[in-house]
C-alpha positions as CSV (number, residue, x, y, z in Angstrom):
1,M,25.8,-10.5,12.3
2,R,24.9,-8.5,9.2
3,N,22.5,-9.9,6.6
4,I,24.7,-10.4,3.6
5,R,21.9,-11.1,1.1
6,G,20.6,-7.9,-0.5
7,T,17.0,-6.8,0.0
8,Y,16.5,-5.7,-3.7
9,K,18.0,-5.9,-7.1
10,K,18.2,-3.0,-9.5
11,P,16.9,-3.5,-13.0
12,K,19.4,-4.8,-15.5
13,V,18.5,-2.1,-18.0
14,P,18.3,1.1,-16.0
15,W,17.0,3.5,-18.7
16,N,14.3,1.4,-20.3
17,S,11.6,4.0,-21.0
18,T,8.6,1.6,-21.0
19,Q,9.7,0.1,-17.7
20,I,10.2,3.6,-16.2
21,K,6.6,4.6,-17.3
22,E,5.1,1.4,-15.8
23,D,7.0,1.9,-12.5
24,K,5.8,5.5,-12.3
25,V,2.2,4.3,-12.6
26,I,2.6,1.7,-10.0
27,M,4.4,4.1,-7.6
28,K,1.7,6.7,-8.0
29,S,-1.2,4.3,-7.5
30,Y,0.3,2.7,-4.4
31,G,2.0,5.7,-2.9
32,L,5.6,4.5,-3.0
33,R,8.2,7.2,-2.4
34,R,11.2,5.7,-4.1
35,K,11.9,3.0,-6.7
36,R,13.8,1.1,-4.0
37,E,10.4,0.3,-2.3
38,L,9.2,-1.1,-5.6
39,W,12.4,-3.1,-6.1
40,K,12.2,-4.6,-2.6
41,T,8.6,-5.8,-3.2
42,Q,9.7,-7.3,-6.6
43,E,12.5,-9.1,-4.8
44,Q,10.2,-10.4,-2.2
45,L,7.9,-11.7,-4.9
46,R,10.8,-13.2,-6.8
47,R,11.9,-15.1,-3.7
48,Y,8.4,-16.5,-3.1
49,R,8.3,-17.7,-6.8
50,E,11.8,-19.2,-6.5
51,R,10.7,-21.2,-3.4
52,A,7.6,-22.4,-5.3
53,R,9.7,-23.5,-8.3
54,N,12.2,-25.3,-6.0
55,L,9.3,-27.1,-4.2
56,I,7.8,-28.2,-7.5
57,A,11.1,-29.7,-8.5
58,A,11.7,-31.3,-5.0
59,N,8.1,-32.5,-4.7
60,D,8.2,-32.0,-0.9
61,K,4.6,-31.9,0.3
62,A,5.3,-30.7,3.9
63,K,7.3,-27.7,2.8
64,E,4.8,-27.0,0.0
65,K,2.0,-26.9,2.6
66,R,4.0,-24.6,4.9
67,L,4.6,-22.1,2.0
68,I,1.0,-22.2,0.9
69,D,-0.2,-21.7,4.5
70,K,2.1,-18.7,4.9
71,M,0.7,-17.2,1.7
72,V,-2.8,-17.8,2.9
73,K,-2.0,-16.2,6.2
74,L,-0.7,-13.1,4.4
75,G,-3.9,-12.9,2.4
76,L,-2.1,-13.5,-1.0
77,L,-3.8,-16.9,-1.8
78,E,-7.1,-18.7,-1.1
79,P,-7.0,-21.7,1.3
80,N,-7.1,-24.5,-1.3
81,S,-4.4,-23.1,-3.6
82,S,-1.4,-24.8,-5.3
83,L,2.1,-23.8,-6.0
84,D,1.0,-22.7,-9.5
85,N,-1.0,-20.0,-7.8
86,I,2.2,-18.6,-6.2
87,L,3.8,-18.5,-9.6
88,A,0.9,-16.6,-10.9
89,L,1.1,-13.8,-8.3
90,S,2.0,-10.3,-9.5
91,I,3.6,-7.3,-7.9
92,T,0.1,-5.7,-7.5
93,N,-1.0,-8.6,-5.3
94,L,1.8,-8.0,-2.9
95,L,1.4,-4.2,-3.0
96,E,-2.3,-4.5,-2.1
97,R,-1.3,-6.2,1.2
98,R,0.8,-3.3,2.3
99,L,-0.5,-1.4,5.4
100,Q,-0.7,1.8,3.3
101,S,-3.0,0.1,0.7
102,V,-5.1,-1.7,3.3
103,I,-5.9,1.5,5.1
104,V,-7.2,3.1,1.9
105,K,-9.1,0.0,1.1
106,K,-10.8,0.1,4.5
107,K,-11.6,3.8,3.9
108,I,-9.8,5.0,7.0
109,T,-8.2,7.6,4.7
110,D,-9.1,8.7,1.2
111,N,-5.8,8.4,-0.5
112,V,-2.4,6.6,-0.2
113,N,-0.4,9.7,0.6
114,T,-2.6,10.5,3.6
115,A,-2.4,6.9,4.7
116,R,1.4,6.9,4.5
117,Q,1.5,10.1,6.6
118,F,-0.8,8.7,9.2
119,I,1.3,5.5,9.5
120,V,4.6,7.3,9.7
121,H,3.3,9.8,12.3
122,G,2.0,6.9,14.5
123,H,-1.7,7.5,14.1
124,I,-2.5,3.9,13.1
125,V,-2.5,0.8,15.3
126,I,-3.0,-2.9,14.7
127,G,-4.5,-4.3,17.8
128,N,-2.4,-2.6,20.5
129,R,0.7,-2.3,18.4
130,K,1.7,1.0,16.8
131,I,3.0,0.3,13.3
132,K,5.2,3.0,11.7
133,F,6.1,1.2,8.5
134,P,3.9,1.7,5.4
135,S,5.5,-1.3,3.8
136,Y,4.2,-3.7,6.6
137,I,2.5,-6.7,4.9
138,V,-0.8,-7.1,6.8
139,P,-1.8,-10.7,7.6
140,S,-5.4,-11.3,6.8
141,E,-6.2,-12.0,10.6
142,E,-4.8,-8.5,11.6
143,E,-6.7,-6.7,8.8
144,R,-9.8,-6.2,10.9
145,E,-7.8,-4.9,13.9
146,I,-6.5,-1.8,12.0
147,K,-7.8,1.5,13.5
148,I,-6.8,5.0,14.3
149,N,-4.7,5.2,17.5
150,P,-7.0,6.1,20.4
151,L,-4.1,8.1,22.0
152,S,-3.6,10.1,18.8
153,K,-4.8,13.6,18.5
154,I,-6.5,12.7,15.2
155,T,-10.0,11.4,15.5
156,V,-12.3,9.7,13.0
157,K,-14.2,13.0,12.6
158,D,-11.0,14.7,11.4
159,V,-10.5,12.2,8.6
160,K,-12.8,13.3,5.8
161,P,-12.8,12.5,2.2
162,K,-11.8,15.4,0.0
163,S,-15.2,15.7,-1.5
164,E,-16.8,16.3,1.9
165,A,-14.0,18.8,2.8
166,K,-14.7,20.8,-0.4
167,A,-18.5,20.7,0.2
168,E,-18.1,22.3,3.7
169,K,-16.0,25.2,2.5
170,P,-18.5,27.4,0.5
171,V,-17.0,29.7,-2.0
172,E,-18.0,33.3,-1.4
173,E,-19.0,35.0,-4.6
174,K,-19.5,38.7,-5.1
175,P,-22.9,39.6,-6.4
176,K,-22.8,40.8,-10.0
177,E,-24.3,44.1,-9.0
178,E,-21.3,44.9,-6.8
179,E,-18.8,43.9,-9.5
180,N,-20.5,46.2,-12.0
181,A,-20.5,49.1,-9.5
182,T,-16.8,48.6,-8.8
183,A,-16.0,48.4,-12.5
184,E,-18.0,51.6,-13.2
185,A,-16.3,53.5,-10.4
186,S,-12.8,52.8,-11.8
């Protein structure tokens, strides 16, 4: 059966220039390809907050503990948190837990775009599982198991920060004497 509930909601005001600028900054810093990815994350956060508000109203301690435990397992909250901490979460907290962001934070790659490419091409594994989705929310227990796929053609030596790659490639300069000689001959 098809899931009827949508995975995201578009903004009510589509051409709000300040919102567009804020979204662009977030998309660039977290390596999101489309606004839809941002909207899905916002919807996910909206649902967590809604559950927290409903639990505050219902005052159900068992469900409250279950939700807080889930958020702690995902690495979004500290162990002794309350429902108010869930209401205080922002979109950046959730985006930081994406596989794409965690790989950059662990310094496996130097930027989010490279991280995204490695994930999509199957060069990243968590434990023994190959994950091909950059939007995968990494639980805190699995974070230490992230590594480059041993069966991949890419090795750790191939992954270099841009500064090292530039340092290895020396720029060949012509001596000034040769430049002057070629200019005089012309």
